[in-house]
C-alpha positions as CSV (number, residue, x, y, z in Angstrom):
1,X,193.0,-58.8,81.1
2,X,196.5,-57.6,81.8
3,X,197.6,-54.1,80.9
4,X,200.2,-53.7,78.1
5,X,202.6,-51.9,80.5
6,X,202.7,-55.0,82.8
7,X,203.6,-57.3,79.9
8,X,206.5,-55.1,78.8
9,X,207.8,-54.7,82.3
10,X,208.6,-58.4,82.8
11,X,208.8,-60.3,79.4
12,X,210.6,-63.2,81.0
13,X,207.8,-64.0,83.4
14,X,205.8,-65.8,80.7
15,X,208.7,-68.3,80.0
16,X,209.4,-69.3,83.6
17,X,207.0,-72.3,83.6
18,X,207.5,-73.6,80.1
19,X,210.2,-76.0,78.8
20,X,212.4,-73.2,77.4
21,X,212.3,-71.3,80.6
22,X,213.1,-74.4,82.7
23,X,216.2,-75.1,80.6
24,X,217.3,-71.5,80.7
25,X,217.1,-71.6,84.4
26,X,219.0,-74.9,84.6
27,X,221.8,-75.0,82.0
28,X,223.3,-78.2,83.4
29,X,220.0,-80.0,82.7
30,X,220.0,-78.8,79.2
31,X,223.6,-80.0,78.6
32,X,222.8,-83.4,80.1
33,X,219.8,-83.7,77.9
34,X,222.0,-82.9,74.8
35,X,224.6,-85.5,75.8
36,X,221.9,-88.1,76.3
37,X,220.4,-87.3,72.9
38,X,223.8,-87.5,71.2
39,X,224.5,-90.9,72.8
40,X,221.1,-92.2,71.8
41,X,221.7,-91.1,68.3
42,X,225.2,-92.8,68.2
43,X,223.7,-96.0,69.6
44,X,220.9,-95.8,67.0
45,X,223.4,-95.5,64.2
46,X,225.1,-98.7,65.3
47,X,221.7,-100.5,65.1
48,X,220.8,-99.1,61.7
49,X,220.4,-101.7,58.9
50,X,222.1,-100.7,55.7
51,X,222.4,-102.5,52.4
52,X,224.7,-101.6,49.5
53,X,223.1,-104.0,47.0
54,X,219.4,-104.5,47.7
55,X,218.1,-108.1,47.1
């Protein structure tokens, strides 16, 4: 078990290997993912079926 002093000394160490830590270390990757998601959403909106008067 780790001592409490060690946890307080380096709080960012536990986020280095997870998804949030990865995107914090690589902000360009985070921005590219956001652009891809926005483009996918815009493309999905064009494929969405809508009806004003249901039959």
